[in-house]
N, C-alpha and C positions, 0 to 999 in steps of 0.2 A: 355081127355079134360082139360084144363089147370084151377087151382081153380086160381080166382082174390085175390092177397093179402088183406090180413086183412087189414081193415083202422082203426088204434086206435088213440084215441082223447088224445091230449097231455094233461097232468096233468092241473090244473088250478094254476097259482102262487099265494101263498098264503103270504100274508104280517099280520104282529103282531103288533096293538096296547097295549101298555100299559098303563095304566089311573090309573093315581095315583091322590085322596083325602086326603086332609090336615086338611079342616076344622072344627074346633069344633063343628059349628053347621049345624042343618038338612038342607038336599034339598030344603026346600022352604026356609028357609033362608038366605042359603049361596047364595053368587053370584059369589062365585069361583066357586061353584060344577055347578051353573047355566050355566056359559061359558062354564067349563070343560063338562057337557053333553052335550052344543048344538054341542062341536066339534064331539064330539064321534058318538053322534046321525047322522051327515052328515057324519063321515068319513066310519059306518056301510053300510049306504046306497049308498055311492060308494064302498064299498067290502063285497056284498052281499053273503049269503051260505057260502062254503068254500074257498072265495077268501081273506075271513079278520077272524082274530083272534081277539077277544076283550079280553084283561086279566084284571081285575080291583082291586084294591087292597085301599081299606080304610083305612088309617096309623089312620085315626085318633078315627076310633072305634073300629080296631086291631092295636094295638102301637105295632110299633119295637120295642126292647128293646134297652138299651142304649150300646154302645161298652162298654168291660172292658178290663183288663189286657191281658186274652188269646186271644184278638183279634189283641193288640198291638203287640204281639208276631208272633202272622200269618202273622203281614204287615213286620215285622222286618226280619223276616228268607224268604220271598218274594222278598224284598230290596236286604239283602245280597246275594241271589243266582240269583238274577239279573233275574229273572221269570217273566216275559211281557205275556207270553199267559195263559190268566183266567183257562182253561182247565188243568193248573199245579197246580195252588193255594194250591189246595187239599195235595200236598206233603206239604204244611207247618206243616198240623196237625202230632203232637208227643207226646200230652199229652192228657190225658182225660179233664183238662177242653178244651183244643184248640178242641177238639173232640166236645163239648158242643158250643162253639164258633161258628165253621164251620155250625154245625146244624143248626144253627141262619142264616147265612150267606148264605148260599146253595140254598134253595128256590129265595131267595129274587134277590142274584144272576143271576141266572138262568133264572128268567122273562125276568130281565133289556138284560142278553143277547141273550134273544130270539126275542125281541123286533126289527124291524123298524122303530116304533114312539114310543115316551116316550110322555105320554099327564100327563103333573103336573099341579090339577088345585087344586089351597094357595091363603090363606089369606094373607094381612099382620100382621104380631102381634109384636107391639110395633120395627115396623122399619123395621124389618127383615121375616124372613121364620119362621113361626111354631114348635115346637121342636119335633113334632112327624114327619117333612116332614127331618128335620136335623138328625135324629137318623137314617133313611132310608138312607140317603145319605152319613152318616158314614160307616153304615154297609155293604151298597155296593160299595166302596172307595177301591181302591188299589193303591200301589205304583205305576206310569210309566204308569197307565191302560191306553187305547185309547177306545174309544169310538166312531170313527170317523165313519160314514158312516148312522150314524143312524139321524133321525130326532125329534129335542125334540120341545114341545108344553107348554109353560106355560099360563094356564087361573088365574088370579088372579084377587085378589080384596082387596083395599084398603075405610077405614073411611076416609082418606081425599085426597088432589091432591098432585100429586106427578111427575106429568108427565114436559117437558122440560122445562124451563122458569116458571116454580111457585117456589114459595118463599121456597117451602119445599123437591124440588129437590135434595140437598145433604144430606137429611136423607132416604133417599132410600136405605136401605140398602138390597132390597128384590129381585127387576128384577138387583140390580147390582152386588150382590153378587151371583146369579143365572147365567148369563153372565159372570163373570170372572170364576166362578167354568165348568164351561160345556167348556168355552175354556182353562183355562191354566190344571185343572185334569184329561178333557176325550177327550182333543184335537177335539171336535168340532168348525167346523169353523161358525161363526158371521151367514152364508146365511143360516144353517140347525137349524137355532131356530127364534121363532116366540115367541114373547110375545102377549097378547091380556087380556083386564080387564075392570072391573067396578071401577071408583074409588068417593071418596064423598060419601062412603056408609055411613056413620057419621051422613047425615044431615035429614036422615028418625028418628034420637034419637036426636040428638044433638043443644038444640034451638040454638048456636050457629052458626049453620051450616042450619039452618032451608030454609036461604036465596038459599041457594046453591042447592036447592033439583032439579029444572029445569036443573043442569049442570052433578048431578047425572044421573039422567033420561036419557039426551042425551048422555053420558058414557053407560049407561049400555046398550041402543040400538044400539049403534059401538059395542060395545065387541059382543055382541051376535052375529051381521051381519057378524063383521070378525069371529066368531067362527063358521057359519056355511061356511063361503067361507074359511076358512082353512082346514077342517074337508074334504069338498069336492074335497080340491085340494094335500091333502097328499097321 
């Protein structure tokens, strides 16, 4: 009697979302956290169970150290020896100080390289990104490093209005910086970047912006809708 072949179920493809928060505000008062959480919630709903791995790192509550001289030595070695494969970066470690620097880099870099989608929830502080986010960027970035093939989503918040056509558009060094960095250093094409966010958050506290409260409310509602759509589409 012939035994029928055993039917095996193919493994479920797994997608990983790396979710970074950079706001100094707690969740209930942070519009960047709110929008980022909406993206993550919609993404998790679209990737239930083993289909999705959600890795969350709060850069404000657990700050990443600033880079030091030993980190620059690692970068110099990688550049001098033309190392472009992140799996080989460990070769640059030759001294105790470099070993300590690598101990900071390695877990952060491993999370980034394992991610299919990188979600960054960040406010604008003083026209740019918070120091907590910049410290993370510095730690995980090495010369001629490509992250092409990954999606980057930025959920932002701003105290004023910095969109196209606004008087303060030239002062936006938040979205412009991140777009330029992702493209110029990580080789991520524009079509793999998504930016969404809430503007005019200061209308809630600044008497000079009180008349812009309706515009803020509309911006917030649009950001949350865009966040849900983006999370579902990733």
